[in-house]
C-alpha positions in Angstrom: 28.8 9.8 -3.5 28.1 13.3 -5.0 27.2 16.4 -3.1 23.9 16.5 -5.0 23.0 13.3 -3.1 24.7 14.0 0.3 23.3 17.5 0.9 19.6 16.5 0.8 20.3 13.6 3.1 22.1 15.9 5.5 19.2 18.4 5.3 16.8 15.6 6.3 18.9 14.7 9.4 19.2 18.4 10.4 15.4 19.0 10.2 14.7 15.9 12.3 17.3 16.9 14.9 15.9 20.4 15.0 12.4 19.1 15.6 13.6 16.8 18.3 15.6 19.6 19.9 12.6 21.9 19.8 10.6 19.3 21.6 13.2 19.1 24.3 14.0 22.8 24.8 10.7 24.4 23.6 12.3 27.9 23.2 9.0 29.4 22.0 6.7 27.5 24.3 4.0 25.1 23.2 2.6 27.6 20.7 6.0 28.1 19.0 6.6 24.4 18.9 3.2 23.8 17.3 3.9 26.4 14.7 7.4 25.0 13.9 6.2 21.4 13.8 3.2 22.2 11.5 5.4 24.4 9.2 8.1 21.9 8.6 5.5 19.2 7.9 3.7 21.4 5.5 7.0 22.3 3.7 8.1 18.7 3.5 4.7 17.7 2.0 4.9 20.5 -0.5 8.5 19.5 -1.4 7.5 15.9 -1.9 4.7 17.1 -4.3 7.0 19.5 -6.1 9.8 17.0 -6.7 7.2 14.3 -7.8 5.9 16.7 -10.4 9.4 17.5 -11.6 10.2 13.8 -11.7 7.1 13.2 -13.9 8.4 15.8 -16.4 11.5 13.7 -17.1 9.5 11.0 -18.8 7.8 11.0 -22.2 4.1 11.6 -22.3 3.3 8.0 -23.3 5.4 6.4 -20.5 3.4 5.0 -17.5 6.1 6.3 -15.1 5.1 9.9 -16.0 1.5 9.2 -14.9 2.7 7.5 -11.8 4.8 10.4 -10.6 2.0 12.9 -11.6 -0.4 11.0 -9.4 2.2 10.8 -6.5 2.6 14.6 -6.8 -1.2 15.1 -6.7 -1.5 12.9 -3.6 1.3 14.7 -1.9 -0.3 18.1 -2.9 -3.6 17.0 -1.3 -1.7 16.0 1.9 0.0 19.4 1.9 -3.5 21.0 1.7 -4.5 18.8 4.7 -1.4 20.0 6.6 -2.6 23.6 5.9 -6.0 22.8 7.4 -4.4 21.1 10.4 -2.2 24.1 11.0 -5.3 26.3 10.9 -7.2 24.1 13.4 -4.2 23.8 15.7 -2.8 27.4 15.6 -5.7 29.6 14.4 -9.0 29.2 16.4 -7.2 28.5 19.7 -9.5 25.6 20.5 -8.9 21.9 20.7 -8.3 20.3 17.3 -11.3 18.3 16.3 -10.6 14.6 15.5 -11.7 13.6 13.0 -11.7 16.9 11.1 -12.0 18.1 7.5 -8.2 17.8 7.3 -8.7 14.0 7.8 -11.0 14.1 4.8 -8.3 15.7 2.7 -5.8 13.1 3.8 -8.3 10.3 3.0 -8.9 11.7 -0.5 -5.1 11.9 -1.1 -4.8 8.1 -0.7 -6.6 7.5 -4.0 -4.0 9.1 -6.4 -1.1 7.8 -4.2 -2.2 4.2 -4.4 -3.1 4.5 -8.0 0.2 6.2 -8.8 2.3 3.6 -7.0 0.3 0.8 -8.7 0.8 2.3 -12.2 4.5 2.8 -11.4 4.8 -0.9 -10.5 2.9 -2.1 -13.5 4.9 0.2 -15.7 8.2 -1.5 -14.8 7.1 -4.3 -17.1 8.4 -7.0 -14.8 6.2 -9.4 -12.9 7.4 -10.8 -9.6 7.0 -14.6 -9.1 3.9 -15.5 -7.1 6.1 -16.8 -4.3 7.7 -13.4 -3.7 4.4 -11.5 -3.9 2.9 -13.9 -1.4 5.9 -13.5 0.9 5.7 -9.7 0.8 1.9 -9.9 1.3 2.4 -12.2 4.3 4.9 -9.9 5.9 2.7 -6.9 5.5 -0.3 -8.8 6.8 1.7 -9.7 9.9 2.7 -6.1 10.4 -0.9 -5.0 9.9 -2.0 -7.5 12.6 0.7 -6.4 15.0 0.0 -2.7 14.7 -3.8 -3.3 14.8 -3.5 -5.4 18.0 -1.0 -3.2 19.7 -2.4 0.2 18.9 -6.0 -0.1 17.5 -7.4 -3.1 19.4 -8.0 -1.1 22.6 -9.9 1.4 20.6 -12.5 -1.2 19.6 -12.9 -3.1 22.9 -13.8 -2.1 26.4 -16.0 0.5 28.1 -13.7 3.3 26.8 -14.0 2.2 23.1 -13.7 5.1 20.7 -16.6 6.3 18.6 -17.3 5.0 15.1 -15.6 8.0 13.4 -12.4 7.8 15.3 -12.2 4.0 14.9 -12.8 4.3 11.1 -10.2 7.0 10.6 -7.5 5.2 12.7 -8.1 1.9 10.8 -8.3 3.7 7.4 -4.9 5.4 8.0 -3.3 2.1 9.0 -4.6 0.1 6.1 -4.0 2.9 3.6 -0.4 3.5 4.6 0.5 -0.2 4.6 -1.1 -0.6 1.2 1.1 2.2 -0.1 4.2 0.6 1.5 3.2 -2.8 0.1 3.0 -1.6 -3.5 6.2 0.5 -3.1 8.0 -2.6 -1.8 7.0 -4.7 -4.8 8.5 -1.9 -7.0 11.6 -1.8 -4.9 12.1 -5.6 -5.3 11.8 -5.4 -9.1 14.3 -2.5 -9.5 16.5 -3.0 -6.4 19.8 -3.3 -8.4 18.8 -0.7 -11.1 19.5 3.0 -11.1 15.7 3.8 -11.1 15.3 1.7 -7.9 17.2 4.1 -5.7 14.2 6.4 -5.1 11.9 3.6 -4.1 13.8 2.7 -0.9 13.2 6.1 0.6 9.5 6.0 -0.6 8.9 2.6 0.9 10.5 3.6 4.3 8.4 6.8 4.2 5.2 4.9 3.8 6.1 2.5 6.6 6.8 5.5 8.8 3.4 7.0 8.0 1.7 3.7 9.0 3.5 3.7 12.4 3.1 7.4 13.2 -0.6 7.7 12.1 -1.5 4.5 14.0 0.3 5.8 17.1 -1.4 9.2 16.7 -4.8 7.6 16.5 -4.2 5.7 19.7 -2.7 8.7 21.5 -5.6 11.0 20.4 -8.1 8.4 21.6 -6.3 8.2 25.0 -6.1 12.0 25.2 -2.3 11.7 25.6 -1.3 13.4 22.4 -0.2 16.9 23.4 2.3 18.8 21.4 5.3 19.4 23.7 3.5 17.6 26.5 5.3 14.3 26.6 8.0 12.3 24.8 5.5 10.0 23.1 3.9 13.0 21.3 7.4 14.1 20.3 8.3 10.7 18.9 5.0 10.6 16.9 5.8 14.0 15.4 9.4 13.3 14.6 8.6 9.9 12.9 5.7 11.7 11.0 8.1 14.4 9.7 10.6 11.7 8.8 8.0 10.0 6.6 7.3 13.2 4.6 11.0 13.9 4.2 11.8 10.3 3.0 9.1 10.6 0.4 10.4 14.0 -0.7 14.0 12.5 -0.8 12.8 9.7 -3.0 11.1 12.1 -5.3 14.2 14.3 -5.4 16.3 11.3 -6.3 14.0 10.4 -9.2 14.0 14.1 -10.4 17.7 14.3 -10.4 18.8 10.9 -11.6 21.9 10.8 -13.8 23.8 8.0 -15.4 26.9 9.1 -13.5 25.2 8.2 -10.3 26.0 4.5 -11.1 29.0 3.4 -9.1 31.9 2.1 -11.3 32.5 -1.7 -11.3 34.9 -3.0 -8.7 
């Protein structure tokens, strides 16, 4: 495997280890940890957007994959803007971060180009999966949706401490939106699994799944009041998985932007 592929993977691992170590040691205190966590998430989202735009430029104007990667870049750019707002709320005013906030609106808007881009990318492959495979993938994601909803979100709906309508809606929206992204990415991955262009989709699919898990866990922790940056190991796990999601999407976009025919392994 070439250094062009190994170095980005190593960088992803280093960033995740650094964030986990920062949570354990907290050399700059809670404020320094917030700044570091928000900064690396913002940079990861911006890198994902930049690599997606670069990947789109490698296709001709009339190729659907060009529009797909442009939309993915636009969605990641909106999420990067949301990360900027979140950093401002968390670091700037010195008050408790509102939830939901305008940053959540930006994240919600970003789902539209992301879902559309993944769908166009899947349709642009020109191969239709058999109905049995699509139903199987749909069933698996339906089971995952049900498991996450019952485990993390059901307590938010039921009981005397049920969350307000806004919190319930945002938590549900993130879960459904992220699993929808992962579902479409999985369909593309199945089609091009053995092809050279399929290699970016594994990272993107895993990234969307990580978003679904971390966002759902965050919605539950925020409702319980247990999400405190640097306050407990659960908050640390949520932030590390969340950063991993951005980095995996950025890694997938990087793989697409730098694909070469010599990446194909020689036959054995």
